DRENPA-3360 file (N, C-alpha, C; in nm, 2 decimals, always signed):
BEGIN
1 = MVARPGRP = +3.12/-5.75/+5.24/+3.02/-5.65/+5.20/+2.95/-5.70/+5.08 ~ +2.82/-5.72/+5.08/+2.74/-5.76/+4.97/+2.63/-5.66/+4.94 ~ +2.60/-5.63/+4.82/+2.49/-5.54/+4.78/+2.36/-5.59/+4.84 ~ +2.29/-5.50/+4.91/+2.17/-5.54/+4.97/+2.05/-5.56/+4.87 ~ +1.95/-5.64/+4.91/+1.84/-5.66/+4.81/+1.77/-5.52/+4.78 ~ +1.73/-5.51/+4.66/+1.67/-5.38/+4.62/+1.77/-5.28/+4.57 ~ +1.89/-5.31/+4.59/+2.00/-5.21/+4.54/+2.04/-5.25/+4.40 ~ +2.07/-5.15/+4.32/+2.13/-5.19/+4.19/+2.27/-5.24/+4.21;
9 = DQLTLREP = +2.31/-5.33/+4.12/+2.45/-5.37/+4.13/+2.53/-5.33/+4.00 ~ +2.66/-5.34/+4.01/+2.74/-5.29/+3.90/+2.71/-5.35/+3.76 ~ +2.67/-5.48/+3.76/+2.64/-5.54/+3.63/+2.52/-5.49/+3.57 ~ +2.41/-5.47/+3.65/+2.29/-5.41/+3.59/+2.31/-5.27/+3.54 ~ +2.41/-5.20/+3.61/+2.43/-5.06/+3.57/+2.53/-5.04/+3.46 ~ +2.60/-5.15/+3.42/+2.71/-5.13/+3.32/+2.65/-5.09/+3.19 ~ +2.54/-5.15/+3.14/+2.48/-5.12/+3.01/+2.43/-4.97/+3.00 ~ +2.35/-4.92/+3.10/+2.32/-4.78/+3.09/+2.43/-4.69/+3.11;
17 = YVSAVQSG = +2.53/-4.73/+3.18/+2.65/-4.64/+3.20/+2.73/-4.64/+3.06 ~ +2.75/-4.75/+3.00/+2.81/-4.75/+2.87/+2.74/-4.67/+2.77 ~ +2.60/-4.67/+2.77/+2.52/-4.59/+2.68/+2.54/-4.44/+2.71 ~ +2.55/-4.41/+2.84/+2.57/-4.27/+2.88/+2.71/-4.22/+2.82 ~ +2.81/-4.31/+2.83/+2.94/-4.27/+2.78/+2.94/-4.25/+2.63 ~ +2.88/-4.35/+2.56/+2.87/-4.35/+2.41/+2.79/-4.23/+2.36 ~ +2.69/-4.19/+2.43/+2.60/-4.08/+2.39/+2.66/-3.94/+2.42 ~ +2.78/-3.94/+2.49/+2.84/-3.81/+2.52/+2.80/-3.74/+2.64;
25 = QLDAFWKK = +2.71/-3.81/+2.72/+2.66/-3.75/+2.85/+2.77/-3.72/+2.95 ~ +2.88/-3.79/+2.94/+2.99/-3.78/+3.04/+3.11/-3.71/+2.98 ~ +3.10/-3.66/+2.86/+3.22/-3.59/+2.79/+3.27/-3.47/+2.87 ~ +3.18/-3.39/+2.92/+3.22/-3.27/+3.00/+3.30/-3.31/+3.13 ~ +3.25/-3.41/+3.19/+3.32/-3.46/+3.31/+3.46/-3.51/+3.28 ~ +3.46/-3.60/+3.18/+3.60/-3.65/+3.14/+3.69/-3.54/+3.10 ~ +3.64/-3.45/+3.02/+3.73/-3.34/+2.97/+3.78/-3.26/+3.09 ~ +3.70/-3.23/+3.19/+3.75/-3.15/+3.30/+3.84/-3.23/+3.39;
33 = RWRRSEEY = +3.82/-3.36/+3.41/+3.89/-3.44/+3.51/+4.01/-3.51/+3.45 ~ +3.99/-3.58/+3.33/+4.09/-3.67/+3.29/+4.15/-3.65/+3.15 ~ +4.10/-3.56/+3.07/+4.15/-3.54/+2.94/+4.30/-3.51/+2.93 ~ +4.35/-3.43/+3.03/+4.49/-3.40/+3.04/+4.57/-3.48/+3.13 ~ +4.52/-3.60/+3.16/+4.58/-3.68/+3.27/+4.72/-3.72/+3.24 ~ +4.75/-3.75/+3.11/+4.89/-3.79/+3.08/+4.98/-3.67/+3.09 ~ +4.94/-3.55/+3.05/+5.02/-3.43/+3.07/+5.04/-3.40/+3.22 ~ +4.93/-3.41/+3.30/+4.94/-3.39/+3.44/+5.03/-3.49/+3.51;
41 = ADWLAEST = +5.03/-3.62/+3.47/+5.12/-3.72/+3.52/+5.26/-3.68/+3.49 ~ +5.29/-3.63/+3.38/+5.43/-3.58/+3.35/+5.47/-3.47/+3.44 ~ +5.38/-3.38/+3.48/+5.42/-3.28/+3.58/+5.46/-3.34/+3.71 ~ +5.40/-3.46/+3.74/+5.42/-3.52/+3.87/+5.53/-3.62/+3.87 ~ +5.60/-3.64/+3.76/+5.71/-3.73/+3.75/+5.82/-3.68/+3.85 ~ +5.89/-3.78/+3.90/+6.00/-3.75/+4.00/+6.10/-3.65/+3.94 ~ +6.13/-3.66/+3.82/+6.23/-3.58/+3.75/+6.19/-3.44/+3.73 ~ +6.05/-3.41/+3.72/+6.00/-3.28/+3.69/+5.93/-3.21/+3.80;
49 = LAALSMEQ = +5.90/-3.29/+3.91/+5.82/-3.23/+4.02/+5.88/-3.11/+4.08 ~ +6.01/-3.10/+4.09/+6.08/-2.99/+4.15/+6.06/-2.86/+4.07 ~ +6.01/-2.87/+3.95/+5.99/-2.75/+3.87/+5.84/-2.71/+3.86 ~ +5.75/-2.79/+3.93/+5.61/-2.76/+3.93/+5.58/-2.62/+3.96 ~ +5.50/-2.55/+3.88/+5.47/-2.41/+3.90/+5.34/-2.40/+3.98 ~ +5.31/-2.28/+4.03/+5.18/-2.26/+4.10/+5.06/-2.28/+4.01 ~ +5.08/-2.23/+3.88/+4.97/-2.25/+3.78/+4.94/-2.39/+3.76 ~ +5.05/-2.48/+3.75/+5.03/-2.62/+3.73/+4.96/-2.68/+3.85;
57 = ATALYRAS = +5.01/-2.65/+3.97/+4.95/-2.70/+4.09/+4.81/-2.66/+4.10 ~ +4.77/-2.54/+4.07/+4.63/-2.50/+4.07/+4.55/-2.57/+3.97 ~ +4.60/-2.60/+3.85/+4.53/-2.68/+3.75/+4.50/-2.82/+3.80 ~ +4.60/-2.88/+3.87/+4.58/-3.01/+3.93/+4.47/-3.00/+4.04 ~ +4.48/-2.90/+4.12/+4.38/-2.89/+4.23/+4.24/-2.87/+4.17 ~ +4.22/-2.79/+4.07/+4.09/-2.77/+4.01/+4.04/-2.89/+3.94 ~ +4.13/-2.96/+3.87/+4.09/-3.09/+3.80/+4.04/-3.19/+3.90 ~ +4.10/-3.19/+4.02/+4.06/-3.29/+4.12/+3.92/-3.26/+4.18;
65 = GGSRVKEF = +3.87/-3.14/+4.15/+3.74/-3.10/+4.21/+3.75/-3.01/+4.33 ~ +3.87/-2.97/+4.36/+3.89/-2.88/+4.47/+3.82/-2.74/+4.45 ~ +3.76/-2.69/+4.55/+3.69/-2.57/+4.54/+3.74/-2.45/+4.63 ~ +3.85/-2.48/+4.71/+3.90/-2.38/+4.79/+4.03/-2.33/+4.74 ~ +4.02/-2.28/+4.61/+4.14/-2.24/+4.54/+4.23/-2.13/+4.61 ~ +4.16/-2.03/+4.66/+4.23/-1.92/+4.72/+4.31/-1.97/+4.84 ~ +4.25/-2.06/+4.92/+4.32/-2.12/+5.04/+4.44/-2.21/+4.99 ~ +4.42/-2.29/+4.89/+4.52/-2.37/+4.84/+4.64/-2.29/+4.79;
73 = RASPIEEI = +4.61/-2.19/+4.71/+4.72/-2.10/+4.65/+4.79/-2.02/+4.76 ~ +4.74/-2.01/+4.88/+4.81/-1.94/+4.99/+4.93/-2.02/+5.03 ~ +4.94/-2.15/+5.00/+5.06/-2.23/+5.04/+5.17/-2.19/+4.95 ~ +5.29/-2.18/+5.00/+5.41/-2.16/+4.91/+5.43/-2.28/+4.82 ~ +5.47/-2.25/+4.69/+5.49/-2.36/+4.59/+5.59/-2.46/+4.64 ~ +5.69/-2.42/+4.72/+5.79/-2.52/+4.77/+5.72/-2.62/+4.87 ~ +5.62/-2.57/+4.95/+5.55/-2.65/+5.04/+5.46/-2.75/+4.96 ~ +5.40/-2.71/+4.85/+5.32/-2.79/+4.77/+5.40/-2.90/+4.71;
81 = RDSLDFLL = +5.52/-2.86/+4.65/+5.61/-2.96/+4.59/+5.66/-3.06/+4.69 ~ +5.69/-3.02/+4.81/+5.74/-3.11/+4.92/+5.63/-3.21/+4.95 ~ +5.51/-3.16/+4.97/+5.39/-3.25/+5.00/+5.37/-3.35/+4.89 ~ +5.37/-3.31/+4.77/+5.35/-3.40/+4.66/+5.46/-3.50/+4.64 ~ +5.59/-3.46/+4.66/+5.70/-3.55/+4.66/+5.69/-3.65/+4.77 ~ +5.66/-3.61/+4.89/+5.64/-3.71/+5.00/+5.53/-3.81/+4.96 ~ +5.41/-3.76/+4.92/+5.30/-3.84/+4.89/+5.34/-3.95/+4.78 ~ +5.40/-3.90/+4.67/+5.42/-3.99/+4.56/+5.55/-4.07/+4.56;
89 = YDNIKLES = +5.65/-4.02/+4.64/+5.78/-4.09/+4.62/+5.85/-4.13/+4.75 ~ +5.80/-4.09/+4.87/+5.86/-4.14/+4.99/+5.85/-4.29/+5.00 ~ +5.94/-4.35/+5.07/+5.94/-4.50/+5.08/+5.87/-4.56/+5.20 ~ +5.80/-4.47/+5.28/+5.72/-4.53/+5.39/+5.59/-4.58/+5.33 ~ +5.51/-4.66/+5.41/+5.39/-4.72/+5.36/+5.29/-4.62/+5.31 ~ +5.21/-4.67/+5.21/+5.11/-4.59/+5.14/+5.01/-4.53/+5.25 ~ +4.97/-4.61/+5.34/+4.87/-4.56/+5.43/+4.92/-4.45/+5.52 ~ +5.05/-4.45/+5.55/+5.12/-4.35/+5.64/+5.13/-4.22/+5.55;
97 = RFDECVSP = +5.17/-4.23/+5.43/+5.19/-4.12/+5.34/+5.05/-4.05/+5.32 ~ +4.95/-4.13/+5.30/+4.82/-4.07/+5.27/+4.77/-4.00/+5.40 ~ +4.79/-4.06/+5.52/+4.75/-4.00/+5.64/+4.82/-3.86/+5.67 ~ +4.95/-3.86/+5.64/+5.03/-3.74/+5.66/+4.98/-3.62/+5.57 ~ +4.93/-3.66/+5.45/+4.88/-3.56/+5.36/+4.74/-3.52/+5.37 ~ +4.66/-3.60/+5.44/+4.52/-3.57/+5.45/+4.47/-3.53/+5.59 ~ +4.53/-3.59/+5.69/+4.49/-3.56/+5.83/+4.52/-3.41/+5.86 ~ +4.43/-3.34/+5.93/+4.45/-3.20/+5.97/+4.58/-3.19/+6.05;
105 = EGAYQLAG = +4.63/-3.29/+6.12/+4.75/-3.29/+6.20/+4.87/-3.33/+6.12 ~ +4.85/-3.37/+5.99/+4.96/-3.43/+5.91/+5.06/-3.33/+5.88 ~ +5.19/-3.37/+5.88/+5.30/-3.29/+5.85/+5.30/-3.23/+5.70 ~ +5.23/-3.30/+5.61/+5.23/-3.27/+5.47/+5.09/-3.23/+5.42 ~ +5.00/-3.20/+5.51/+4.87/-3.16/+5.47/+4.87/-3.01/+5.42 ~ +4.81/-2.99/+5.30/+4.80/-2.86/+5.24/+4.67/-2.79/+5.26 ~ +4.67/-2.66/+5.29/+4.55/-2.59/+5.31/+4.45/-2.60/+5.19 ~ +4.33/-2.63/+5.22/+4.23/-2.64/+5.12/+4.22/-2.78/+5.05;
113 = AGQGFVSY = +4.32/-2.87/+5.08/+4.32/-2.99/+5.01/+4.29/-3.11/+5.11 ~ +4.21/-3.20/+5.06/+4.18/-3.32/+5.14/+4.20/-3.45/+5.06 ~ +4.12/-3.55/+5.10/+4.14/-3.68/+5.04/+4.11/-3.68/+4.89 ~ +4.02/-3.59/+4.84/+3.99/-3.58/+4.70/+4.11/-3.55/+4.62 ~ +4.18/-3.44/+4.66/+4.30/-3.40/+4.59/+4.41/-3.50/+4.60 ~ +4.44/-3.55/+4.72/+4.55/-3.65/+4.74/+4.52/-3.77/+4.66 ~ +4.40/-3.83/+4.66/+4.38/-3.95/+4.59/+4.37/-3.93/+4.44 ~ +4.33/-3.81/+4.39/+4.34/-3.78/+4.25/+4.48/-3.78/+4.20;
121 = LMCLREPS = +4.57/-3.72/+4.28/+4.71/-3.72/+4.24/+4.77/-3.86/+4.23 ~ +4.73/-3.95/+4.32/+4.78/-4.08/+4.32/+4.72/-4.16/+4.20 ~ +4.60/-4.13/+4.16/+4.54/-4.19/+4.05/+4.60/-4.14/+3.92 ~ +4.64/-4.01/+3.91/+4.71/-3.96/+3.80/+4.84/-4.04/+3.78 ~ +4.91/-4.06/+3.88/+5.04/-4.13/+3.87/+5.03/-4.28/+3.84 ~ +4.93/-4.34/+3.90/+4.91/-4.49/+3.88/+4.77/-4.52/+3.87 ~ +4.70/-4.49/+3.75/+4.56/-4.51/+3.74/+4.52/-4.66/+3.75 ~ +4.61/-4.75/+3.73/+4.57/-4.89/+3.75/+4.58/-4.94/+3.89;
129 = LFGVWNNQ = +4.63/-4.86/+3.98/+4.65/-4.90/+4.12/+4.56/-4.82/+4.22 ~ +4.54/-4.69/+4.20/+4.48/-4.60/+4.30/+4.36/-4.53/+4.25 ~ +4.25/-4.54/+4.33/+4.12/-4.48/+4.30/+4.11/-4.35/+4.36 ~ +4.00/-4.28/+4.33/+3.97/-4.14/+4.37/+3.87/-4.15/+4.48 ~ +3.90/-4.08/+4.60/+3.80/-4.08/+4.71/+3.74/-3.94/+4.72 ~ +3.62/-3.93/+4.68/+3.55/-3.80/+4.69/+3.40/-3.82/+4.72 ~ +3.33/-3.72/+4.73/+3.18/-3.73/+4.77/+3.11/-3.82/+4.67 ~ +3.14/-3.81/+4.54/+3.06/-3.89/+4.45/+3.09/-4.04/+4.47;
137 = AERALKIL = +3.22/-4.07/+4.49/+3.25/-4.21/+4.52/+3.18/-4.26/+4.64 ~ +3.17/-4.18/+4.75/+3.10/-4.23/+4.87/+2.96/-4.24/+4.84 ~ +2.89/-4.15/+4.77/+2.75/-4.16/+4.74/+2.72/-4.28/+4.65 ~ +2.81/-4.30/+4.55/+2.79/-4.42/+4.46/+2.80/-4.55/+4.54 ~ +2.89/-4.56/+4.63/+2.91/-4.68/+4.71/+2.79/-4.70/+4.80 ~ +2.73/-4.59/+4.85/+2.61/-4.60/+4.94/+2.49/-4.65/+4.85 ~ +2.48/-4.60/+4.73/+2.37/-4.64/+4.64/+2.39/-4.79/+4.61 ~ +2.51/-4.84/+4.59/+2.53/-4.98/+4.55/+2.53/-5.07/+4.68;
145 = GLYPETLG = +2.52/-5.01/+4.79/+2.52/-5.09/+4.92/+2.66/-5.15/+4.95 ~ +2.77/-5.08/+4.90/+2.90/-5.12/+4.92/+2.99/-5.03/+5.01 ~ +2.92/-4.93/+5.07/+2.99/-4.83/+5.15/+3.06/-4.90/+5.27 ~ +3.19/-4.89/+5.28/+3.26/-4.95/+5.40/+3.23/-4.87/+5.53 ~ +3.19/-4.94/+5.63/+3.15/-4.87/+5.76/+3.27/-4.80/+5.82 ~ +3.39/-4.85/+5.78/+3.52/-4.79/+5.84/+3.56/-4.66/+5.78 ~ +3.49/-4.62/+5.67/+3.53/-4.50/+5.60/+3.52/-4.37/+5.67 ~ +3.43/-4.37/+5.77/+3.41/-4.24/+5.84/+3.49/-4.22/+5.97;
153 = KGHWGLRY = +3.58/-4.32/+6.00/+3.65/-4.30/+6.13/+3.79/-4.36/+6.13 ~ +3.87/-4.31/+6.22/+4.00/-4.36/+6.23/+4.11/-4.30/+6.14 ~ +4.22/-4.38/+6.12/+4.34/-4.34/+6.05/+4.30/-4.32/+5.90 ~ +4.33/-4.20/+5.85/+4.30/-4.17/+5.71/+4.35/-4.27/+5.61 ~ +4.48/-4.31/+5.63/+4.54/-4.40/+5.54/+4.47/-4.54/+5.53 ~ +4.43/-4.59/+5.65/+4.36/-4.72/+5.66/+4.23/-4.71/+5.59 ~ +4.16/-4.59/+5.61/+4.03/-4.57/+5.55/+4.05/-4.58/+5.39 ~ +4.15/-4.52/+5.34/+4.18/-4.52/+5.20/+4.20/-4.66/+5.15;
161 = IDLLDVLQ = +4.27/-4.74/+5.22/+4.30/-4.88/+5.19/+4.16/-4.95/+5.18 ~ +4.07/-4.93/+5.27/+3.94/-4.99/+5.27/+3.86/-4.95/+5.15 ~ +3.87/-4.82/+5.12/+3.80/-4.77/+5.00/+3.86/-4.83/+4.87 ~ +3.99/-4.84/+4.86/+4.05/-4.90/+4.74/+4.00/-5.05/+4.72 ~ +3.99/-5.12/+4.83/+3.94/-5.26/+4.82/+3.81/-5.26/+4.76 ~ +3.72/-5.17/+4.80/+3.58/-5.17/+4.74/+3.58/-5.12/+4.60 ~ +3.66/-5.02/+4.57/+3.67/-4.97/+4.43/+3.73/-5.07/+4.34 ~ +3.82/-5.15/+4.39/+3.88/-5.26/+4.31/+3.77/-5.36/+4.27;
169 = RVRFQTGL = +3.69/-5.39/+4.36/+3.58/-5.48/+4.33/+3.48/-5.43/+4.23 ~ +3.45/-5.30/+4.24/+3.37/-5.23/+4.14/+3.43/-5.24/+4.00 ~ +3.56/-5.21/+4.00/+3.63/-5.21/+3.87/+3.63/-5.35/+3.81 ~ +3.65/-5.45/+3.89/+3.66/-5.59/+3.85/+3.52/-5.63/+3.79 ~ +3.41/-5.60/+3.87/+3.28/-5.64/+3.83/+3.22/-5.57/+3.71 ~ +3.27/-5.45/+3.69/+3.22/-5.37/+3.57/+3.31/-5.39/+3.45 ~ +3.43/-5.44/+3.47/+3.52/-5.46/+3.36/+3.58/-5.32/+3.31 ~ +3.59/-5.22/+3.40/+3.65/-5.09/+3.36/+3.80/-5.10/+3.35;
177 = ADFREVDQ = +3.86/-5.03/+3.26/+4.00/-5.04/+3.23/+4.09/-4.99/+3.35 ~ +4.06/-4.89/+3.42/+4.14/-4.84/+3.52/+4.06/-4.75/+3.62 ~ +4.13/-4.69/+3.72/+4.05/-4.62/+3.82/+4.00/-4.48/+3.77 ~ +4.06/-4.43/+3.66/+4.00/-4.31/+3.60/+3.85/-4.34/+3.55 ~ +3.84/-4.46/+3.49/+3.71/-4.50/+3.45/+3.61/-4.53/+3.57 ~ +3.67/-4.59/+3.67/+3.59/-4.61/+3.79/+3.54/-4.48/+3.85 ~ +3.63/-4.38/+3.85/+3.59/-4.24/+3.89/+3.47/-4.19/+3.81 ~ +3.48/-4.21/+3.68/+3.37/-4.16/+3.59/+3.24/-4.24/+3.62;
185 = FTHWVAKS = +3.26/-4.37/+3.64/+3.14/-4.46/+3.68/+3.08/-4.42/+3.81 ~ +3.16/-4.39/+3.91/+3.10/-4.35/+4.04/+3.03/-4.22/+4.03 ~ +3.09/-4.13/+3.95/+3.03/-4.00/+3.92/+2.89/-4.01/+3.86 ~ +2.89/-4.10/+3.76/+2.76/-4.13/+3.69/+2.66/-4.19/+3.78 ~ +2.70/-4.29/+3.86/+2.61/-4.35/+3.96/+2.55/-4.25/+4.06 ~ +2.64/-4.17/+4.11/+2.60/-4.07/+4.21/+2.50/-3.97/+4.15 ~ +2.52/-3.93/+4.03/+2.43/-3.83/+3.96/+2.31/-3.89/+3.90 ~ +2.31/-4.02/+3.86/+2.20/-4.07/+3.78/+2.11/-4.18/+3.84;
193 = VPRTGK = +2.17/-4.25/+3.95/+2.09/-4.36/+4.00/+2.03/-4.32/+4.14 ~ +1.90/-4.33/+4.15/+1.84/-4.30/+4.28/+1.88/-4.39/+4.39 ~ +1.90/-4.33/+4.51/+1.93/-4.41/+4.63/+1.81/-4.47/+4.69 ~ +1.81/-4.60/+4.72/+1.69/-4.66/+4.78/+1.74/-4.73/+4.91 ~ +1.65/-4.73/+5.01/+1.67/-4.80/+5.13/+1.77/-4.72/+5.22 ~ +1.82/-4.78/+5.32/+1.92/-4.72/+5.41/+2.06/-4.73/+5.36;
% end
């Protein structure tokens, strides 16, 4: 996948993005999404996950950008804990765990939660390995001409692997520290950079 002519690339966007960060334009986004990321990651540690409360689970859900809070909170906390434990700590392949937690037919899919919530949790636990898959990430990749054609069809876990491959390239080419910063970058691109062409 190569950025098409007429499209902005990550290098030309890095300077205005850094300016936006330094001027505080993205402070509210970072505060809502990532300011408490270390605390949230502690809640998700294998040793403490069994004590996760509904209030904590709801805070994670809201920070991920989830908007169907009532539906999410209708799930018993035990079910939420089981789903998160499976996602983060089961020893089957990543793509299979992701699919089971996102697919409507998945055994660990939670009401009101999709790939945005699941990928956010993974990023909280391992921000150097896992990126966030949400509408802003998809829009940013379209703007950059990097949107994987496979993202809209097939196995959810394999789609996520394809997304990670592209987000890793974005991270590498922009020199961002981890996938929390990539999430902030894609948010900024989606909100600030006009989309041109197809």
